[in-house]
C-alpha positions as CSV (number, residue, x, y, z in Angstrom):
1,X,24.6,112.7,38.2
2,X,22.6,113.7,35.0
3,X,24.9,115.2,32.4
4,X,22.6,114.8,29.4
5,X,21.7,118.5,29.3
6,X,25.4,119.4,28.7
7,X,27.0,119.1,25.3
8,X,29.8,116.6,26.3
9,X,31.5,113.8,24.6
10,X,30.9,110.3,26.0
11,X,34.6,110.2,27.1
12,X,34.4,113.6,29.0
13,X,31.1,112.7,30.6
14,X,32.5,109.4,31.8
15,X,35.5,111.2,33.3
16,X,33.3,113.6,35.1
17,X,31.1,110.9,36.5
18,X,34.1,108.9,37.6
19,X,35.6,112.0,39.4
20,X,32.2,112.7,41.0
21,X,31.8,109.1,42.3
22,X,35.4,109.1,43.7
23,X,34.7,112.4,45.5
24,X,31.4,111.3,47.0
25,X,32.4,107.7,47.8
26,X,34.0,108.8,51.0
27,X,30.9,110.6,52.1
28,X,28.7,107.7,51.3
29,X,31.0,105.3,53.2
30,X,31.0,107.7,56.2
31,X,27.3,107.9,56.2
32,X,26.9,104.2,56.1
33,X,29.4,103.9,58.9
34,X,27.5,106.4,61.1
35,X,24.2,104.6,60.4
36,X,25.8,101.3,61.3
37,X,27.3,102.7,64.5
38,X,23.9,104.2,65.5
39,X,22.2,100.8,65.0
40,X,24.9,99.1,67.0
41,X,24.6,101.6,69.9
42,X,20.8,101.2,69.9
43,X,21.2,97.4,69.9
44,X,23.8,97.6,72.7
45,X,21.6,99.8,74.9
46,X,18.6,97.4,74.4
47,X,20.8,94.4,75.1
48,X,22.2,95.9,78.2
49,X,18.7,96.8,79.4
50,X,17.6,93.2,78.9
51,X,20.7,91.9,80.7
52,X,19.9,94.2,83.7
53,X,16.3,93.1,83.7
54,X,17.3,89.4,83.6
55,X,19.7,89.9,86.4
56,X,17.0,91.7,88.5
57,X,14.6,88.8,87.9
58,X,17.3,86.3,88.8
59,X,18.0,88.1,92.1
60,X,14.3,88.2,92.9
61,X,13.9,84.5,92.3
62,X,17.1,83.7,94.3
63,X,15.8,85.8,97.3
64,X,12.4,84.1,97.1
65,X,14.1,80.6,97.1
66,X,16.3,81.6,100.1
67,X,13.3,82.8,102.1
68,X,11.3,79.7,101.3
69,X,14.3,77.5,102.3
70,X,14.5,79.3,105.6
71,X,10.8,79.0,106.1
72,X,10.7,82.8,106.6
73,X,7.1,83.5,106.0
74,X,7.2,87.1,107.2
75,X,10.2,87.8,105.0
76,X,8.6,86.1,102.0
77,X,5.5,88.2,102.5
78,X,7.5,91.3,102.6
79,X,9.5,90.2,99.6
80,X,6.2,89.7,97.6
81,X,4.9,93.1,98.7
82,X,8.1,94.8,97.6
83,X,8.0,93.2,94.2
84,X,4.3,94.1,93.8
85,X,5.0,97.7,94.8
86,X,7.9,97.9,92.3
87,X,5.9,96.4,89.5
88,X,3.0,98.7,90.2
89,X,5.3,101.8,90.2
90,X,6.9,100.7,87.0
91,X,3.5,100.2,85.3
92,X,2.3,103.5,86.5
93,X,5.4,105.2,85.2
94,X,4.9,103.6,81.8
95,X,1.3,104.7,81.8
96,X,2.2,108.2,82.7
97,X,4.8,108.4,80.0
98,X,2.3,107.2,77.5
99,X,-0.3,109.6,78.7
100,X,2.1,112.5,78.6
101,X,3.2,111.6,75.1
102,X,-0.5,111.4,74.0
103,X,-1.2,114.8,75.6
104,X,1.8,116.4,74.0
105,X,0.8,115.1,70.6
106,X,-2.8,116.2,70.9
107,X,-1.9,119.6,72.2
108,X,0.7,120.0,69.5
109,X,-1.9,119.3,66.9
110,X,-4.2,122.0,68.1
111,X,-1.4,124.5,68.6
112,X,-0.4,124.0,64.9
113,X,-4.0,124.8,63.9
114,X,-3.9,127.9,66.1
115,X,-0.5,128.9,64.6
116,X,-2.1,129.0,61.2
117,X,-4.5,131.7,62.4
118,X,-1.7,134.0,63.5
119,X,0.0,136.6,61.3
120,X,3.5,135.6,60.5
121,X,5.0,138.5,62.4
122,X,3.5,137.3,65.7
123,X,3.7,133.5,65.6
124,X,6.6,133.3,67.9
125,X,5.4,136.1,70.3
126,X,1.9,134.6,70.6
127,X,3.0,131.0,70.9
128,X,3.6,130.9,74.6
129,X,0.3,132.6,75.5
130,X,-1.7,130.4,73.2
131,X,-0.1,127.3,74.8
132,X,-1.0,128.6,78.2
133,X,-4.6,129.3,77.2
134,X,-5.1,125.9,75.6
135,X,-6.2,123.0,77.8
136,X,-6.5,119.5,76.6
137,X,-8.3,116.8,78.6
138,X,-9.9,113.5,77.8
139,X,-13.4,112.1,78.1
140,X,-14.5,108.6,79.2
141,X,-13.7,107.3,75.7
142,X,-10.2,108.8,75.9
143,X,-11.0,111.3,73.2
144,X,-9.4,114.7,73.5
145,X,-11.5,117.5,74.8
146,X,-10.2,121.0,74.0
147,X,-10.9,124.2,75.8
148,X,-9.4,127.7,75.8
149,X,-9.2,129.8,79.0
150,X,-8.6,133.5,79.3
151,X,-8.4,135.3,82.7
152,X,-9.7,132.2,84.4
153,X,-12.7,131.8,82.2
154,X,-13.5,129.3,79.4
155,X,-13.9,131.3,76.2
156,X,-14.0,128.6,73.5
157,X,-14.1,124.8,73.1
158,X,-12.7,124.5,69.6
159,X,-10.3,126.2,67.3
160,X,-13.2,127.7,65.3
161,X,-14.8,129.0,68.4
162,X,-11.5,130.5,69.6
163,X,-11.1,132.2,66.2
164,X,-14.5,133.8,66.5
165,X,-13.9,134.9,70.1
166,X,-10.4,136.2,69.4
167,X,-11.5,138.2,66.4
168,X,-13.7,140.2,68.8
169,X,-10.9,140.9,71.3
170,X,-8.8,143.9,70.4
171,X,-5.6,142.4,71.8
172,X,-6.0,139.3,69.7
173,X,-7.6,140.8,66.6
174,X,-4.4,142.7,66.1
175,X,-2.4,139.5,65.5
176,X,-5.0,137.3,63.6
177,X,-4.7,136.7,59.9
178,X,-7.6,138.3,58.0
179,X,-8.5,140.6,60.8
180,X,-7.5,144.3,60.6
181,X,-4.5,144.9,62.9
182,X,-5.9,148.2,64.1
183,X,-8.8,146.4,65.7
184,X,-11.7,144.1,64.8
185,X,-13.9,145.7,62.1
186,X,-11.7,148.8,61.6
187,X,-9.3,149.9,58.9
188,X,-5.6,150.4,59.7
189,X,-4.3,153.9,59.3
190,X,-1.4,154.4,56.9
191,X,-0.1,157.4,58.8
192,X,-0.2,155.4,62.0
193,X,2.0,152.8,60.4
194,X,4.5,155.3,59.2
195,X,4.6,157.0,62.6
196,X,6.2,153.9,64.2
197,X,8.5,153.1,61.3
198,X,6.4,151.0,58.8
199,X,3.7,148.5,58.7
200,X,5.5,145.7,60.5
201,X,6.7,148.0,63.2
202,X,3.1,149.2,63.7
203,X,2.0,145.6,64.2
204,X,4.6,145.0,66.8
205,X,4.0,148.2,68.6
206,X,0.3,147.4,68.9
207,X,1.1,143.9,70.1
208,X,3.4,145.4,72.8
209,X,0.8,147.9,73.9
210,X,-1.8,145.1,74.2
211,X,0.5,143.2,76.5
212,X,1.2,140.3,74.1
213,X,4.8,141.3,73.3
């Protein structure tokens, strides 16, 4: 706490600091406690997961040893096939989760760029449609490939191309920043805005009539 800007005696300043420290000490201690509990829970979960995996592997080895001791070749073959199938499924699941996370990150990056093109009044309304239009795939080098589809057709392959295309579409030009809301290349009428209750209401009315609201 900085009390230098106040005209206080050293004694008064010391008393205020002491009072402040006493009042906030409980909060600091509680925060430290919560952080400690969180780390403890995370550690416990990881520890339990490792224990479960160790137990699984021990059971697998025990079953393998039993089958070998019984000279059960068919059972041993089935056992190995089961383990291979389980490990393959687990690997595929991890790969899918990683791919989904990568896709979500890359799509989110492009959606943020798109969001910056939209007038503040319509960001929330346009978000779902833009997300549906945006398609993110990957080339042979696992680099993201972006396309935008509208009514079943690819209309752009980058954010800049989409901006150019959207500025020429009446239903999108209404909601883009820097493009007149009454239509691409036209000037908004003041009387039209007043008729629906103000400038923002006019924007929203036009968005609704265009099928975007």
